C-alpha positions in Angstrom: 106.5 98.2 97.5 104.0 95.6 97.8 100.7 96.6 100.0 100.9 93.4 102.4 104.5 94.8 103.7 102.0 98.2 105.1 101.5 97.6 108.6 97.8 97.9 109.1 98.5 98.7 113.2 100.2 101.6 111.8 97.1 102.4 109.5 95.0 102.4 113.0 97.8 104.3 115.0 96.6 107.0 112.9 93.4 107.1 113.0 93.2 107.0 116.8 92.6 103.6 117.8 95.5 102.8 120.3 95.3 99.8 121.6 91.7 99.3 121.0 91.0 96.8 118.1 88.8 98.3 114.8 85.8 96.9 113.9 84.6 94.6 110.7 83.7 97.4 108.8 86.6 99.7 109.3 88.9 96.9 108.4 87.0 96.8 105.2 87.8 100.3 104.4 91.2 99.9 105.2 92.1 97.3 102.8 90.1 98.9 100.4 92.0 101.9 100.9 95.3 100.0 100.7 94.4 98.3 97.4 93.7 101.8 96.4 97.0 103.4 97.2 98.7 100.3 95.8 97.3 101.0 92.4 97.6 104.6 92.2 100.7 105.8 94.2 103.9 105.8 92.3 107.0 105.8 95.6 110.2 107.6 94.7 112.9 108.6 96.7 116.2 110.5 96.3 119.3 110.7 97.9 122.6 112.1 98.5 125.8 112.5 100.9 127.6 115.5 101.6 130.7 115.9 104.1 129.9 116.9 107.3 130.9 119.2 110.3 129.8 119.9 113.8 130.4 122.7 115.9 129.7 124.6 119.0 126.3 125.0 120.6 124.7 122.6 118.1 126.0 123.9 114.8 125.5 121.5 111.7 127.8 122.1 108.7 126.7 119.9 106.1 127.7 122.0 102.8 124.3 122.2 101.2 122.7 123.6 104.8 124.1 125.3 107.8 122.2 125.4 111.0 121.9 125.4 114.9 119.9 122.2 116.2 121.1 120.4 119.2 118.9 117.9 118.5 120.5 116.9 115.3 123.9 117.7 116.2 122.9 115.1 118.9 121.9 112.6 116.5 124.9 113.3 114.0 127.3 112.9 117.0 130.3 111.1 116.0 129.6 111.3 112.0 131.5 112.4 109.1 129.1 112.4 106.5 125.3 113.3 105.9 122.9 111.9 103.9 120.1 114.1 102.4 116.5 112.2 101.6 113.2 113.0 100.5 110.5 110.4 99.1 107.4 110.8 97.8 104.1 108.6 96.9 103.4 110.9 94.1 100.3 112.7 93.0 98.1 109.8 93.0 97.7 109.7 96.5 97.0 113.2 96.9 94.0 112.4 94.2 92.4 109.6 95.9 92.5 111.7 99.3 90.9 114.3 97.1 88.5 112.4 95.8 86.9 111.3 99.1 87.4 114.5 100.3 84.4 115.2 98.0 82.4 111.8 98.1 82.9 109.9 101.6 84.7 111.8 104.4 85.0 108.8 106.4 87.5 107.0 103.6 89.2 109.9 102.7 90.1 110.0 106.6 91.6 106.6 106.5 93.0 107.0 102.9 94.8 109.7 105.0 96.4 107.4 107.6 96.7 104.3 105.1 99.0 106.5 102.8 101.2 108.0 106.1 101.4 104.4 106.6 102.6 103.7 103.5 105.0 106.6 103.3 106.8 105.8 106.2 107.1 101.8 105.3 108.4 103.1 102.3 111.0 105.3 104.0 111.9 102.1 105.7 112.8 100.2 103.2 115.1 102.2 101.3 116.9 103.6 104.7 117.3 99.9 105.5 118.8 99.1 101.7 120.9 102.3 102.3 122.4 100.9 105.8 123.5 97.7 104.1 125.0 99.3 100.8 126.9 102.0 103.1 128.2 99.2 105.6 129.6 97.4 103.1 131.8 100.4 103.0 132.6 100.7 106.8 130.0 103.5 107.4 127.0 103.2 109.7 123.9 105.0 109.6 122.1 107.0 112.1 118.1 106.8 112.1 116.4 109.8 109.5 115.9 112.7 110.9 113.4 115.1 109.9 113.3 119.0 109.5 110.5 119.9 112.3 111.7 117.3 114.5 112.5 118.8 118.2 114.5 121.9 117.3 115.5 121.1 113.5 113.9 124.0 111.4 111.4 123.5 109.3 112.8 126.1 107.1 115.2 123.8 106.4 113.0 121.7 104.3 113.6 124.2 101.1 117.6 123.4 100.8 117.2 119.7 101.2 114.9 119.3 98.7 117.1 122.2 95.9 120.2 120.4 96.9 118.3 116.7 95.6 116.6 118.5 92.5 113.1 116.7 94.2 110.8 119.2 92.3 112.5 118.2 88.6 113.1 115.0 89.8 110.1 113.4 91.6 107.9 116.5 91.7 107.9 117.5 95.1 107.7 121.2 95.6 107.2 123.2 98.6 104.6 125.7 99.3 105.1 129.6 100.9 103.9 127.9 104.6 106.8 125.0 103.8 104.1 122.2 103.5 105.3 119.8 100.5 103.2 118.8 97.7 102.8 116.2 96.8 101.6 116.0 100.8 102.7 112.4 101.3 106.0 113.2 100.7 109.2 113.1 103.4 112.7 115.2 103.6 114.9 113.7 106.2 119.0 113.8 106.7 120.9 110.8 108.1 124.3 110.6 109.7 127.0 108.2 108.5 130.1 107.4 111.4 132.6 105.1 111.0 132.2 104.1 114.4 129.7 101.0 114.2 126.8 102.2 115.9 123.7 99.9 115.3 120.4 101.9 116.1 116.8 101.6 114.5 114.7 104.1 117.3 112.7 106.2 114.6 109.5 108.3 114.6 107.7 108.3 117.7 110.5 107.1 119.6 113.2 109.5 118.3 110.5 112.7 119.1 110.4 114.3 122.2 106.4 115.4 122.3 105.2 112.9 124.8 101.7 114.3 124.6 101.0 113.4 121.0 97.7 111.2 120.4 99.4 109.2 117.7 102.1 108.5 119.7 103.1 104.8 119.7 
């Protein structure tokens, strides 16, 4: 992906600016961080799809994982298949964040925000391509939904990574506390339905946590 694709407004949102403008010094640091990420980050992704069955009381059976989540079941209504997705910026982004944690804390904070905006933009671009490909075959994709959103259990993360062989193929590992390494990594599922259903709700708009400091 190109660094010009990274939404500077999203970087500022992750920094907590809300609707306030950043000064020139902050914007210079934002551009420095985005430039360094463009050189060091190595975005990669994986995606596989599986048959999907939905049961009573939020039961979701994707074959590779079985869970109960009313929020996820609502997201997957009318879907017959499910895509399991993972993406990462690689270790380069973590190295930059660690470097500035030691050398310049203000820049480390901005690097964190820029890397978060970068992985989200990368996921959006990949998912837009997947949507176009699936629609050619008559399948319509729902917005991606990640473990930890709503009542979708975070411990499903390990099964998503395992079915993709994400550790071996793109280097995503899971710690005992269910944190992904590299830290700028994402897992998600997306339903596929034969019913035309165009919906680009994502991120803040799909999340029920109304009091989040970073909400759009």
